[in-house]
BAKOL-448787 format. One record per residue: x, y, z of N, C-alpha, C in turn; residue number from 0; residue in three letters; chain. Coordinates in steps of 0.1 Angstrom, whole numbers. Example, Ala and Ser with C-alpha at 12.3 -4.5 7.8 and 13.67 -1.06 7.14 Angstrom:
BEGIN
PT;n.u;n.v;n.w;ca.u;ca.v;ca.w;c.u;c.v;c.w;k;r;c
PT;132;-57;78;123;-45;78;132;-33;78;0;ALA;A
PT;128;-22;71;137;-11;71;129;0;79;1;SER;A
***
This chain:
BEGIN
PT;n.u;n.v;n.w;ca.u;ca.v;ca.w;c.u;c.v;c.w;k;r;c
PT;-716;-90;-253;-720;-103;-251;-734;-103;-246;0;MET;A
PT;-743;-112;-250;-756;-113;-246;-757;-120;-232;1;ARG;A
PT;-766;-117;-224;-768;-124;-211;-779;-134;-212;2;ASP;A
PT;-782;-141;-202;-792;-152;-202;-806;-146;-204;3;ALA;A
PT;-809;-134;-200;-822;-128;-202;-824;-126;-217;4;ARG;A
PT;-814;-121;-224;-816;-119;-238;-818;-132;-246;5;ASP;A
PT;-811;-142;-241;-813;-155;-248;-826;-161;-245;6;PHE;A
PT;-832;-159;-233;-845;-164;-230;-855;-159;-240;7;LYS;A
PT;-854;-147;-244;-863;-141;-254;-861;-149;-267;8;GLU;A
PT;-849;-152;-271;-846;-160;-283;-853;-174;-281;9;HIS;A
PT;-851;-180;-269;-857;-193;-267;-872;-193;-268;10;ARG;A
PT;-878;-182;-263;-893;-180;-263;-897;-180;-278;11;ARG;A
PT;-890;-173;-286;-893;-172;-300;-891;-185;-307;12;ARG;A
PT;-880;-192;-304;-877;-204;-310;-885;-216;-306;13;ALA;A
PT;-892;-215;-294;-900;-226;-289;-893;-232;-277;14;GLY;A
PT;-900;-240;-269;-895;-246;-257;-892;-260;-258;15;ARG;A
PT;-892;-266;-269;-891;-281;-271;-876;-285;-270;16;GLY;A
PT;-873;-297;-274;-860;-303;-273;-850;-295;-282;17;ALA;A
PT;-855;-290;-293;-846;-282;-302;-841;-269;-295;18;GLY;A
PT;-850;-263;-287;-847;-250;-280;-836;-254;-269;19;ALA;A
PT;-838;-265;-263;-828;-269;-252;-815;-272;-258;20;ARG;A
PT;-814;-278;-270;-802;-280;-277;-795;-267;-281;21;ARG;A
PT;-803;-258;-286;-797;-245;-290;-792;-238;-278;22;VAL;A
PT;-799;-239;-266;-794;-233;-254;-780;-239;-250;23;TRP;A
PT;-779;-252;-251;-767;-259;-247;-756;-254;-257;24;ALA;A
PT;-758;-253;-269;-748;-248;-279;-744;-234;-276;25;VAL;A
PT;-754;-226;-273;-750;-212;-269;-741;-211;-257;26;ALA;A
PT;-744;-219;-247;-736;-219;-235;-722;-225;-239;27;LEU;A
PT;-721;-235;-247;-708;-241;-251;-700;-231;-259;28;ALA;A
PT;-706;-223;-267;-699;-213;-275;-696;-200;-267;29;LEU;A
PT;-701;-199;-255;-699;-187;-247;-707;-175;-252;30;GLY;A
PT;-718;-177;-259;-726;-166;-264;-735;-161;-254;31;LEU;A
PT;-737;-169;-243;-745;-164;-232;-738;-168;-219;32;VAL;A
PT;-740;-161;-209;-733;-164;-196;-718;-163;-197;33;GLY;A
PT;-711;-172;-190;-697;-172;-191;-691;-182;-200;34;THR;A
PT;-700;-191;-205;-695;-201;-214;-688;-212;-207;35;GLY;A
PT;-679;-219;-213;-672;-230;-207;-658;-225;-202;36;PHE;A
PT;-652;-232;-193;-639;-229;-188;-629;-229;-199;37;ALA;A
PT;-620;-220;-199;-610;-219;-210;-615;-215;-223;38;GLY;A
PT;-607;-216;-233;-612;-212;-247;-611;-224;-256;39;THR;A
PT;-607;-235;-252;-606;-247;-261;-619;-251;-266;40;GLY;A
PT;-620;-256;-279;-632;-260;-284;-634;-275;-284;41;LEU;A
PT;-623;-283;-283;-624;-297;-283;-631;-302;-270;42;VAL;A
PT;-640;-311;-272;-647;-318;-261;-657;-309;-254;43;GLY;A
PT;-664;-300;-261;-674;-291;-255;-688;-296;-260;44;THR;A
PT;-690;-308;-259;-704;-313;-262;-706;-312;-277;45;GLY;A
PT;-718;-306;-281;-722;-305;-294;-712;-299;-303;46;LEU;A
PT;-705;-289;-299;-695;-282;-307;-683;-290;-308;47;VAL;A
PT;-679;-298;-298;-667;-306;-298;-667;-316;-309;48;GLY;A
PT;-679;-321;-314;-679;-331;-324;-674;-325;-337;49;THR;A
PT;-675;-312;-339;-669;-306;-351;-655;-309;-353;50;ALA;A
PT;-647;-311;-342;-633;-314;-343;-630;-329;-339;51;TRP;A
PT;-640;-336;-334;-637;-350;-329;-634;-359;-341;52;ALA;A
PT;-641;-358;-352;-638;-367;-363;-631;-359;-374;53;ASP;A
PT;-618;-361;-375;-610;-353;-384;-606;-362;-396;54;LEU;A
PT;-612;-373;-398;-609;-381;-409;-596;-389;-407;55;GLY;A
PT;-588;-390;-417;-576;-398;-416;-564;-392;-408;56;ASP;A
PT;-566;-379;-404;-555;-373;-397;-560;-370;-383;57;GLY;A
PT;-555;-376;-373;-560;-374;-359;-554;-361;-354;58;ALA;A
PT;-561;-354;-345;-556;-342;-339;-544;-346;-329;59;VAL;A
PT;-533;-340;-331;-521;-344;-322;-523;-339;-308;60;PRO;A
PT;-519;-346;-298;-520;-341;-285;-506;-339;-278;61;ASP;A
PT;-496;-342;-285;-482;-340;-279;-474;-332;-290;62;ARG;A
PT;-464;-325;-285;-456;-317;-294;-450;-325;-306;63;LEU;A
PT;-445;-337;-303;-439;-344;-314;-450;-348;-324;64;ASP;A
PT;-462;-351;-319;-472;-354;-329;-477;-342;-337;65;GLN;A
PT;-476;-331;-330;-480;-318;-337;-469;-315;-348;66;LYS;A
PT;-457;-317;-345;-446;-316;-355;-448;-325;-367;67;ALA;A
PT;-452;-338;-364;-455;-347;-374;-466;-343;-383;68;GLN;A
PT;-477;-337;-376;-488;-333;-384;-484;-322;-394;69;ALA;A
PT;-476;-312;-389;-471;-302;-398;-463;-307;-410;70;PHE;A
PT;-454;-317;-407;-446;-323;-418;-455;-330;-428;71;ARG;A
PT;-466;-336;-423;-475;-343;-432;-484;-334;-440;72;THR;A
PT;-490;-324;-433;-501;-316;-439;-496;-303;-446;73;TRP;A
PT;-485;-297;-441;-481;-284;-446;-478;-284;-461;74;LEU;A
PT;-470;-294;-466;-467;-294;-481;-480;-295;-489;75;PRO;A
PT;-490;-303;-485;-502;-305;-492;-511;-292;-491;76;GLN;A
PT;-511;-286;-479;-519;-274;-477;-514;-263;-486;77;ALA;A
PT;-500;-262;-487;-495;-251;-495;-497;-253;-510;78;LEU;A
PT;-500;-266;-514;-504;-269;-528;-519;-267;-530;79;ARG;A
PT;-526;-263;-520;-540;-260;-521;-550;-271;-517;80;GLY;A
PT;-545;-281;-510;-554;-292;-506;-564;-287;-495;81;SER;A
PT;-577;-287;-498;-586;-282;-488;-586;-291;-475;82;ALA;A
PT;-584;-304;-477;-584;-314;-466;-572;-311;-457;83;HIS;A
PT;-560;-309;-463;-548;-306;-456;-549;-293;-449;84;ALA;A
PT;-555;-283;-455;-557;-270;-449;-566;-271;-436;85;GLN;A
PT;-576;-279;-438;-585;-282;-426;-577;-288;-415;86;PHE;A
PT;-569;-298;-418;-562;-305;-408;-552;-296;-401;87;GLN;A
PT;-545;-287;-408;-537;-277;-402;-545;-268;-392;88;LEU;A
PT;-556;-263;-397;-564;-255;-389;-568;-262;-376;89;GLY;A
PT;-572;-275;-377;-576;-283;-365;-564;-284;-356;90;ALA;A
PT;-552;-286;-362;-540;-288;-353;-538;-275;-345;91;THR;A
PT;-540;-263;-351;-538;-251;-344;-548;-249;-333;92;PHE;A
PT;-560;-256;-334;-570;-255;-324;-568;-263;-312;93;LEU;A
PT;-560;-273;-312;-559;-283;-301;-552;-277;-289;94;THR;A
PT;-540;-272;-291;-533;-266;-280;-531;-274;-268;95;GLY;A
PT;-530;-287;-269;-528;-296;-258;-514;-295;-252;96;ARG;A
PT;-504;-294;-261;-491;-294;-256;-485;-279;-257;97;SER;A
PT;-492;-270;-263;-488;-256;-263;-501;-248;-265;98;GLU;A
PT;-500;-235;-263;-513;-227;-264;-518;-228;-278;99;PRO;A
PT;-532;-227;-279;-539;-227;-292;-535;-214;-299;100;GLU;A
PT;-535;-214;-312;-533;-203;-320;-545;-201;-329;101;ASP;A
PT;-555;-194;-324;-568;-193;-331;-567;-185;-343;102;PHE;A
PT;-558;-175;-344;-557;-167;-356;-551;-175;-367;103;ALA;A
PT;-541;-184;-364;-535;-192;-374;-546;-203;-378;104;GLU;A
PT;-553;-208;-369;-563;-218;-372;-574;-212;-381;105;ALA;A
PT;-578;-200;-378;-588;-193;-387;-582;-191;-401;106;ALA;A
PT;-569;-188;-402;-563;-186;-415;-564;-198;-424;107;ARG;A
PT;-560;-210;-418;-561;-223;-425;-575;-227;-428;108;TRP;A
PT;-584;-226;-418;-597;-230;-420;-604;-222;-431;109;LEU;A
PT;-601;-209;-431;-607;-200;-442;-603;-204;-456;110;LYS;A
PT;-590;-208;-457;-585;-213;-470;-593;-226;-474;111;MET;A
PT;-595;-235;-465;-602;-247;-468;-617;-244;-470;112;SER;A
PT;-623;-236;-462;-637;-232;-463;-640;-226;-476;113;ALA;A
PT;-631;-218;-481;-634;-211;-494;-634;-221;-506;114;ARG;A
PT;-628;-233;-503;-628;-243;-513;-640;-252;-512;115;GLN;A
PT;-648;-250;-502;-661;-257;-500;-660;-268;-490;116;GLY;A
PT;-650;-269;-482;-649;-279;-471;-659;-276;-460;117;ASN;A
PT;-669;-284;-458;-680;-281;-449;-675;-282;-434;118;PRO;A
PT;-665;-290;-431;-660;-291;-417;-653;-278;-414;119;ARG;A
PT;-645;-273;-424;-638;-260;-422;-648;-248;-421;120;ALA;A
PT;-659;-249;-429;-669;-239;-429;-676;-238;-415;121;GLN;A
PT;-679;-250;-410;-685;-250;-397;-676;-245;-386;122;SER;A
PT;-663;-250;-387;-653;-245;-377;-651;-230;-378;123;GLY;A
PT;-651;-225;-390;-649;-210;-391;-662;-203;-385;124;LEU;A
PT;-673;-209;-387;-685;-203;-381;-684;-203;-365;125;GLY;A
PT;-678;-213;-360;-676;-214;-345;-666;-203;-341;126;ILE;A
PT;-655;-201;-348;-646;-191;-345;-651;-177;-346;127;LEU;A
PT;-659;-174;-356;-665;-161;-358;-676;-159;-347;128;TYR;A
PT;-684;-169;-343;-694;-167;-333;-688;-164;-320;129;SER;A
PT;-676;-170;-317;-670;-168;-304;-659;-157;-304;130;LYS;A
PT;-655;-153;-316;-645;-143;-316;-631;-148;-313;131;GLY;A
PT;-628;-160;-317;-615;-167;-315;-607;-166;-327;132;LEU;A
PT;-596;-158;-327;-587;-157;-338;-592;-147;-349;133;GLY;A
PT;-604;-143;-348;-611;-133;-357;-619;-124;-348;134;VAL;A
PT;-623;-113;-354;-632;-104;-347;-646;-111;-346;135;ARG;A
PT;-653;-111;-335;-666;-117;-334;-675;-110;-344;136;ARG;A
PT;-682;-119;-352;-690;-114;-362;-701;-124;-365;137;ASN;A
PT;-713;-121;-360;-724;-131;-361;-729;-132;-375;138;PHE;A
PT;-728;-122;-383;-731;-123;-398;-722;-133;-405;139;LEU;A
PT;-709;-132;-403;-700;-142;-409;-703;-156;-403;140;GLU;A
PT;-705;-157;-390;-708;-170;-385;-720;-176;-391;141;ALA;A
PT;-731;-168;-393;-743;-173;-399;-740;-178;-413;142;TYR;A
PT;-733;-170;-421;-730;-174;-435;-722;-187;-435;143;ILE;A
PT;-712;-188;-427;-704;-201;-427;-712;-213;-423;144;TRP;A
PT;-720;-211;-412;-729;-222;-408;-739;-226;-419;145;PHE;A
PT;-744;-216;-426;-754;-219;-437;-747;-227;-448;146;ASP;A
PT;-735;-222;-452;-728;-229;-463;-724;-243;-459;147;LEU;A
PT;-720;-245;-446;-716;-258;-441;-729;-268;-442;148;ALA;A
PT;-740;-263;-437;-752;-271;-436;-756;-275;-450;149;ALA;A
PT;-754;-267;-460;-757;-270;-474;-748;-281;-479;150;GLU;A
PT;-735;-280;-475;-725;-290;-480;-726;-304;-474;151;ARG;A
PT;-730;-304;-461;-732;-317;-454;-745;-323;-459;152;PHE;A
PT;-744;-335;-464;-755;-341;-471;-766;-344;-461;153;GLU;A
PT;-763;-350;-449;-772;-354;-439;-765;-357;-426;154;HIS;A
PT;-773;-361;-416;-767;-365;-404;-764;-354;-394;155;GLY;A
PT;-757;-358;-383;-755;-350;-372;-748;-337;-375;156;LEU;A
PT;-738;-337;-384;-730;-325;-387;-739;-315;-394;157;ARG;A
PT;-748;-319;-403;-757;-310;-409;-767;-304;-399;158;ARG;A
PT;-772;-313;-390;-781;-308;-380;-774;-298;-371;159;GLU;A
PT;-762;-301;-367;-754;-291;-359;-753;-278;-365;160;GLN;A
PT;-749;-278;-378;-747;-266;-386;-760;-258;-386;161;ALA;A
PT;-771;-265;-389;-784;-258;-389;-787;-252;-376;162;LEU;A
PT;-785;-260;-365;-788;-254;-351;-779;-242;-348;163;GLU;A
PT;-767;-243;-351;-758;-232;-348;-761;-220;-357;164;LEU;A
PT;-765;-222;-369;-769;-211;-378;-782;-204;-371;165;ARG;A
PT;-791;-212;-367;-803;-206;-362;-801;-199;-348;166;GLU;A
PT;-792;-205;-340;-788;-198;-328;-782;-185;-330;167;MET;A
PT;-773;-184;-340;-766;-171;-343;-776;-162;-349;168;VAL;A
PT;-786;-167;-356;-796;-158;-362;-803;-150;-352;169;ARG;A
PT;-805;-155;-340;-811;-148;-329;-804;-135;-325;170;GLY;A
PT;-791;-134;-329;-783;-122;-325;-782;-112;-337;171;PHE;A
PT;-790;-115;-348;-789;-106;-359;-802;-98;-362;172;MET;A
PT;-801;-87;-368;-813;-79;-371;-817;-82;-385;173;ASN;A
PT;-829;-78;-389;-834;-81;-403;-825;-76;-414;174;PRO;A
PT;-818;-65;-413;-809;-60;-423;-797;-69;-425;175;ASP;A
PT;-792;-74;-413;-781;-84;-414;-786;-97;-421;176;GLN;A
PT;-798;-101;-419;-803;-113;-425;-804;-111;-440;177;MET;A
PT;-808;-100;-445;-808;-97;-459;-794;-97;-465;178;ILE;A
PT;-785;-90;-457;-771;-90;-462;-765;-104;-462;179;GLU;A
PT;-769;-113;-452;-764;-126;-452;-768;-134;-464;180;ALA;A
PT;-781;-133;-467;-786;-140;-479;-779;-136;-492;181;GLY;A
PT;-776;-123;-493;-769;-119;-505;-754;-124;-505;182;ARG;A
PT;-748;-124;-494;-734;-129;-493;-733;-144;-495;183;ALA;A
PT;-743;-151;-490;-743;-166;-493;-745;-169;-507;184;ILE;A
PT;-754;-162;-514;-755;-164;-529;-743;-160;-536;185;GLU;A
PT;-736;-149;-532;-724;-144;-539;-713;-155;-537;186;ALA;A
PT;-712;-160;-525;-701;-170;-523;-704;-182;-531;187;ARG;A
PT;-716;-187;-531;-719;-199;-539;-716;-197;-554;188;LYS;A
PT;-720;-185;-559;-717;-182;-573;-702;-182;-576;189;ALA;A
PT;-694;-177;-566;-680;-177;-568;-674;-190;-568;190;GLY;A
PT;-680;-201;-563;-675;-214;-562;-679;-223;-574;191;TRP;A
PT;-689;-218;-581;-693;-226;-593;-685;-224;-605;192;GLU;A
***
């Protein structure tokens, strides 16, 4: 894990304006520098929390009975290949309000949805890879998923967040990894067309 001194160098290279302060806040929220935030939950962590705050027509359940209802609602659709339902299941596994989070299961469902081009799932998967929640920490994978999400989000706050997160993760990558990321992004895009 990088410490604050390493990230100061990244901030110096990125600039000291409002954008650099936002990137610093995101890095702290993701736990990429310092100790991060208390606990491992992602919901309600400022900039990152908005990735889970707006889940469309399926609200994140906060009680066990609501979680069971979410599974009854989304599981049949997810098993039939619905990217939206797969995203909803992944988000449900992330909440952990009435029981512990299951990040590995969340990553599994988010990955299914992300591979179908769901930008919210792609962004969520980027967060999991950058933090090492449910998957092995991998900044290259995080960069790829944030890049793909930014391209799919047409405009607005989610696109800006994905771009900021992508650039923040880029600070932890070497030039060879950036070349590899470019190739992987193009290959994944070609596979979806």
